[in-house]
C-alpha positions in Angstrom: -67.0 12.4 -68.2 -69.4 10.3 -66.1 -70.2 6.7 -66.5 -73.6 5.8 -68.0 -75.5 2.5 -67.8 -78.1 2.0 -70.5 -80.2 -0.8 -69.2 -83.0 -3.1 -70.4 -82.8 -2.1 -74.0 -82.9 -4.1 -77.2 -79.3 -3.8 -78.4 -78.9 -4.0 -82.1 -75.4 -3.7 -83.6 -75.0 -5.0 -87.1 -71.2 -4.6 -86.9 -71.2 -7.4 -84.3 -74.3 -9.2 -85.5 -76.0 -8.4 -82.2 -79.7 -8.3 -81.5 -80.4 -9.0 -77.9 -82.0 -7.7 -74.7 -79.3 -6.3 -72.4 -77.4 -3.5 -70.8 -74.6 -1.3 -72.2 -71.9 0.5 -70.2 -70.3 3.8 -71.2 -67.2 5.2 -69.4 -65.2 8.4 -70.3 -67.0 8.7 -73.7 -66.0 5.1 -74.7 -68.2 2.0 -74.9 -67.1 -0.5 -72.3 -69.4 -3.3 -73.6 -72.3 -5.4 -72.4 -72.7 -5.7 -68.6 -75.0 -6.7 -65.8 -77.9 -4.6 -64.7 -76.3 -4.2 -61.3 -73.1 -2.6 -62.7 -72.5 0.7 -60.9 -72.7 3.9 -62.9 -73.1 7.6 -62.2 -76.2 7.8 -64.5 -78.7 5.1 -65.5 -80.8 5.4 -68.6 -83.8 3.0 -68.6 -84.1 1.8 -72.2 -87.1 -0.5 -71.6 -89.0 -0.7 -74.9 -86.3 1.1 -76.8 -83.8 0.0 -79.4 -80.2 0.8 -78.5 -78.3 1.4 -81.8 -75.0 2.8 -82.9 -75.4 6.4 -83.7 -76.6 7.0 -87.2 -74.3 8.4 -89.9 -75.7 10.6 -92.7 -73.5 10.7 -95.7 -74.3 14.1 -97.2 -76.3 16.9 -95.6 -76.7 20.5 -96.6 -75.9 22.7 -93.6 -75.9 25.9 -95.8 -73.4 27.9 -93.7 -71.7 30.1 -94.8 -73.8 31.9 -97.3 -77.3 30.6 -97.0 -78.0 31.0 -93.3 -81.7 31.9 -94.1 -82.1 28.2 -95.0 -80.0 26.5 -92.2 -77.0 27.0 -90.0 -74.5 24.5 -88.7 -76.1 24.9 -85.3 -79.7 24.4 -86.4 -78.8 21.6 -88.9 -76.8 19.6 -86.3 -79.7 20.0 -83.8 -82.0 18.6 -86.4 -79.5 15.7 -87.0 -79.6 14.8 -83.3 -83.4 14.8 -83.4 -83.2 12.3 -86.2 -80.8 10.0 -84.4 -77.8 11.1 -86.4 -74.5 11.4 -84.5 -72.2 12.0 -87.5 -72.8 13.6 -90.8 -70.9 14.6 -94.0 -71.4 18.3 -94.7 -71.9 19.2 -98.3 -69.6 21.9 -99.7 -72.6 23.7 -101.4 -72.0 26.9 -99.5 -70.9 30.5 -100.4 -67.9 30.4 -100.7 -67.7 26.8 -101.8 -65.6 24.5 -99.6 -62.8 24.2 -102.1 -59.8 25.0 -99.9 -58.4 24.1 -96.5 -59.6 27.2 -94.6 -63.2 26.6 -95.7 -63.1 23.0 -94.5 -61.7 24.2 -91.2 -64.4 26.8 -90.8 -67.0 24.0 -91.0 -65.2 22.1 -88.2 -64.9 25.2 -86.0 -68.6 26.0 -86.3 -69.5 22.4 -85.6 -67.3 22.4 -82.5 -69.0 25.6 -81.3 -72.5 24.1 -81.9 -71.5 21.0 -79.8 -74.2 18.8 -81.2 -73.2 15.9 -83.5 -69.9 15.1 -85.3 -69.5 17.0 -88.6 -67.1 15.8 -91.3 -66.5 18.2 -94.2 -66.9 17.1 -97.7 -64.6 19.1 -100.1 -65.5 20.3 -103.5 -64.2 18.3 -106.5 -63.8 21.4 -108.7 -63.2 25.0 -107.9 -66.4 26.9 -107.1 -68.3 23.8 -108.4 -67.7 25.1 -111.9 -66.6 21.7 -113.3 -63.5 23.2 -115.0 -60.5 22.8 -112.7 -59.9 20.5 -109.7 -60.1 22.0 -106.3 -57.1 21.9 -103.9 -57.6 18.2 -103.1 -54.5 17.7 -101.0 -55.1 20.9 -99.0 -58.7 19.8 -98.4 -57.5 16.4 -97.1 -55.2 18.3 -94.7 -58.3 20.2 -93.6 -59.9 16.8 -92.7 -62.2 16.4 -95.8 -63.4 12.8 -95.8 -64.7 12.8 -99.4 -65.2 15.0 -102.4 -68.3 16.1 -104.2 -69.8 19.0 -106.2 -73.0 18.4 -104.3 -76.1 18.9 -106.5 -73.9 19.8 -109.5 -73.0 16.7 -111.4 -69.4 16.4 -112.7 -70.2 16.7 -116.4 -66.7 16.6 -117.8 -65.5 13.0 -118.1 -61.8 14.0 -118.1 -62.2 16.0 -115.0 -63.9 13.1 -113.3 -61.1 10.8 -114.4 -58.5 13.1 -113.0 -60.5 13.5 -109.8 -60.8 9.7 -109.3 -57.1 9.2 -109.9 -56.1 12.0 -107.6 -58.4 11.1 -104.7 -57.3 7.5 -104.9 -53.9 8.5 -103.6 -55.6 9.9 -100.5 -58.0 6.9 -100.1 -61.0 9.2 -100.4 -64.2 8.7 -102.4 -65.8 10.9 -105.0 -69.5 11.4 -104.3 -71.3 12.3 -107.5 -75.0 13.1 -108.2 -75.5 11.1 -111.4 -77.5 13.3 -113.8 -77.0 14.3 -117.4 -77.7 18.1 -117.2 -78.9 18.4 -120.8 -81.7 15.8 -119.9 -82.7 17.4 -116.6 -82.7 21.1 -117.7 -86.1 22.7 -116.9 -87.5 19.4 -115.8 -89.9 19.4 -112.8 -90.7 15.8 -112.1 -90.2 12.2 -113.4 -90.9 11.8 -117.1 -93.9 9.4 -117.3 -97.6 9.1 -117.2 -98.1 11.8 -114.5 -95.8 14.4 -116.1 -97.9 14.0 -119.3 -101.2 14.3 -117.5 -100.0 17.3 -115.4 -98.3 19.1 -118.3 -95.0 19.4 -116.5 -91.7 18.8 -118.2 -90.3 15.5 -117.2 -86.9 14.3 -116.2 -86.3 10.8 -117.8 -84.8 7.9 -115.9 -82.1 7.7 -118.5 -80.7 11.1 -117.3 -79.5 9.2 -114.3 -78.6 5.8 -115.7 -76.4 7.3 -118.5 -74.3 9.1 -115.9 -74.2 6.0 -113.6 -72.8 4.0 -116.5 -70.1 6.6 -117.2 -69.1 6.9 -113.6 -68.8 3.1 -113.2 -66.7 2.9 -116.4 -64.3 5.6 -115.1 -64.1 4.0 -111.7 -63.1 0.7 -113.4 -60.5 2.6 -115.5 -58.9 4.5 -112.7 -59.4 2.0 -109.8 -60.8 5.0 -107.9 -63.8 5.0 -105.5 -67.1 6.4 -106.8 -70.1 6.8 -104.6 -73.4 7.5 -106.4 -75.7 9.8 -104.5 -79.5 9.5 -104.3 -80.0 6.6 -106.7 -83.6 6.6 -108.0 -84.0 4.3 -111.0 -84.2 0.6 -111.6 -81.6 0.7 -114.4 -79.1 2.4 -112.0 -79.7 -0.4 -109.4 -79.0 -3.0 -112.1 -75.9 -1.3 -113.3 -74.5 -0.9 -109.8 -75.2 -4.5 -109.0 -73.3 -5.7 -112.1 -70.4 -3.4 -111.3 -70.1 -4.7 -107.8 -70.1 -8.3 -109.1 -67.3 -7.3 -111.4 -65.2 -5.9 -108.5 -65.5 -2.2 -109.4 -65.2 0.2 -106.5 -68.7 1.6 -106.5 -71.1 2.4 -103.7 -74.5 4.0 -103.6 -77.2 5.5 -101.3 -80.9 6.1 -101.5 -83.1 8.6 -99.7 -86.2 7.7 -97.6 -88.5 9.9 -99.7 -87.6 8.1 -102.8 -88.7 4.9 -101.1 -91.9 6.3 -99.5 -93.3 8.7 -102.2 -94.0 8.4 -105.9 -94.4 10.8 -108.8 -98.2 10.5 -108.4 -97.8 12.9 -105.4 -97.3 15.8 -107.8 -101.0 15.6 -108.8 -101.5 18.3 -106.1 -98.8 20.5 -107.7 -97.4 20.8 -104.1 -93.8 22.0 -104.4 -92.9 20.1 -101.2 -92.8 17.0 -103.4 -90.4 18.6 -105.9 -87.0 16.9 -105.4 -83.9 16.1 -107.5 -83.7 13.4 -108.6 -87.4 13.4 -108.9 -89.8 11.0 -107.2 -90.2 8.1 -109.6 -92.9 5.5 -110.4 -93.6 2.3 -108.4 -91.4 0.1 -110.6 -88.4 2.2 -109.7 -89.3 2.2 -106.0 -89.6 -1.6 -106.1 -86.1 -1.9 -107.6 -84.6 0.5 -105.0 -86.1 -1.6 -102.2 -84.7 -4.8 -103.8 -81.3 -3.1 -104.1 -81.3 -2.3 -100.4 -82.3 -5.9 -99.6 -79.5 -7.6 -101.6 -76.8 -5.1 -100.7 -76.5 -3.3 -104.0 -77.4 0.0 -102.2 -75.0 0.5 -99.3 -76.6 3.3 -97.3 -79.7 5.3 -96.6 -79.2 9.1 -96.6 -81.5 11.9 -95.8 -80.1 14.3 -98.5 -81.4 17.0 -96.1 -81.9 20.0 -98.3 -83.4 22.9 -96.3 -85.0 25.9 -98.0 -86.5 29.1 -96.4 -90.3 29.3 -96.7 -90.3 31.8 -99.5 -88.3 29.4 -101.7 -91.0 26.7 -101.5 -94.2 28.7 -101.4 -93.8 29.7 -105.1 -95.8 27.8 -107.7 -94.1 24.5 -108.6 -92.3 25.9 -111.7 -90.3 28.4 -109.6 -89.9 26.4 -106.4 -86.6 25.1 -105.3 -85.8 21.4 -105.4 -85.4 19.4 -102.1 -86.9 18.6 -98.8 -85.6 18.4 -95.2 -85.0 14.8 -94.2 -83.0 14.5 -91.0 -85.8 14.6 -88.5 -88.0 12.1 -90.5 -85.4 9.5 -91.2 -86.7 6.9 -88.7 -90.4 7.2 -89.2 -90.3 7.4 -93.0 -88.0 4.4 -93.2 -90.3 2.6 -90.7 -93.3 3.3 -92.9 -91.6 2.3 -96.2 -89.2 -0.5 -95.1 -89.8 -2.0 -91.7 -93.6 -2.1 -91.4 -94.0 -3.9 -94.7 -91.1 -6.2 -93.7 -88.8 -5.3 -96.6 -86.0 -4.8 -94.0 -85.6 -5.9 -90.4 -84.5 -3.3 -87.8 -81.0 -4.7 -87.9 -80.8 -4.4 -91.7 -82.1 -0.9 -91.6 -79.7 0.1 -88.9 -76.8 -1.3 -90.9 -77.7 1.1 -93.8 -77.4 4.0 -91.3 -74.3 2.9 -89.5 -71.6 0.5 -90.8 -72.7 1.2 -94.5 -72.0 4.9 -94.5 -69.0 4.5 -92.1 -67.2 2.3 -94.6 -67.9 4.7 -97.4 -66.5 7.7 -95.6 -63.7 5.8 -93.9 -65.0 6.7 -90.4 -64.2 4.7 -87.2 -67.9 4.9 -86.3 -71.1 3.0 -86.5 -70.5 0.3 -83.9 -71.2 -0.5 -80.3 -68.0 -2.6 -80.0 -65.9 -2.2 -76.8 -63.5 0.7 -77.2 -65.6 2.5 -79.8 -66.7 6.1 -79.4 -69.9 6.2 -77.4 -72.1 7.6 -80.2 -75.5 5.9 -79.4 -79.0 6.3 -80.6 -82.0 5.1 -78.6 -85.0 4.6 -80.8 -88.7 4.4 -79.7 -90.2 2.1 -82.4 -93.8 2.3 -81.1 -94.5 5.9 -80.4 -96.9 7.7 -82.8 -97.2 11.5 -83.2 -98.1 14.2 -85.6 -95.1 16.1 -87.2 -95.7 19.8 -86.5 -93.5 22.7 -87.7 -93.2 24.0 -84.1 -91.5 20.8 -83.1 -88.8 20.9 -85.8 -85.2 21.7 -84.9 -84.3 22.6 -88.5 -84.7 26.3 -89.5 -86.6 25.3 -92.6 -89.9 23.4 -92.8 -90.0 22.2 -96.4 -91.2 18.7 -95.8 -94.2 16.8 -97.3 -94.6 14.9 -94.0 -95.7 17.9 -92.0 -99.1 17.4 -90.4 -98.8 13.6 -91.0 -99.1 10.9 -88.4 -95.7 9.2 -88.0 -94.4 6.2 -86.1 -90.9 5.9 -84.5 -88.4 8.4 -83.5 -85.1 9.0 -81.7 -85.7 9.2 -78.0 -82.2 9.8 -76.6 -79.0 10.4 -78.4 -75.4 10.3 -77.0 -72.4 11.7 -78.7 -69.0 10.7 -77.3 -70.7 9.5 -74.1 -72.6 12.7 -73.5 -76.4 12.9 -73.7 -76.9 15.6 -76.4 -80.6 15.0 -77.1 -83.8 13.9 -75.4 -87.1 13.9 -77.2 -89.8 16.1 -75.7 -92.8 14.3 -74.4 
């Protein structure tokens, strides 16, 4: 591998409390540290006007392969990840077959190696075939390099199964990632239960559907001393419960998506299925609580929850349309719009939620620009403005409410293990 000098950039590394103008040297895929502009290197990248950040880590992403290649493949999904500044991601096991044994996890790793884009870390299923009845082969999945366990968008309903899962995964120092929803309260729901669901005549999903499950999961984490990670938090009560649990020393972490920060349930006035997500977009009081949770450290990470769907699955009327949006390629601009521009978070605080936060949750030796670390680096252009067009997306699917919108900020250059894997098109 050749040496690379990244010069004249604004280097932001929350893991070292760095925010300075300077130069960074990479040799043999490893970060050598800060250096002088005159340092010799085989390639020089001029980062003038750019932010030099540790590569982003996305906790849970749907890559859809095997089984749902019409929505996404590991190759296309990891290409989209690079375009969003993501150098490492956790791959959800919501495939067909489900990733509930060692060979399935190893298939994910093999396909990711073939794609040669970003780092992919398999997440194993908690229960066999996501049926919630019997634990998957946890030990074998760990041997297959699974970094955590989740039933993806299927909440783990059975409290005894969750208790056993927390106790078992504790032995392997792995977290359980659960989507906190009470299925009986979300069934046939289309959007947040509130003023707009009443006006629009759409069945609502109450905020309590989430906070009830959050409370249960926290209680079980306290009981078992296991690690619970709560995915896609969306309500003010959830934030309050997690804050109290952390103060009590319970091993709980949480993430939030950019779209739950930038969009509200009012968007459904258009009946546009691109705004249909799970958990649903909430009202402003919930958004305000999520932002406060990010600011005070209650929420540990920001995650795209990238959920691609082929066009025909989103062009149906809202009642029949699938839940979810793609989020990898809009991570930076949507967070800029909702967090950085209004000064809720600084660039350093935002980057910490995309680097050291998720790295700690998944136990990855990533998310830093410290000397000796893997040279996974994202160079961000914070000032560029552009219109997001379908033709420019790397993802196979285009189910995003931000298409056609004017955005600001993007990943300009991305390095993985010291190799330039992505350069933004002019």
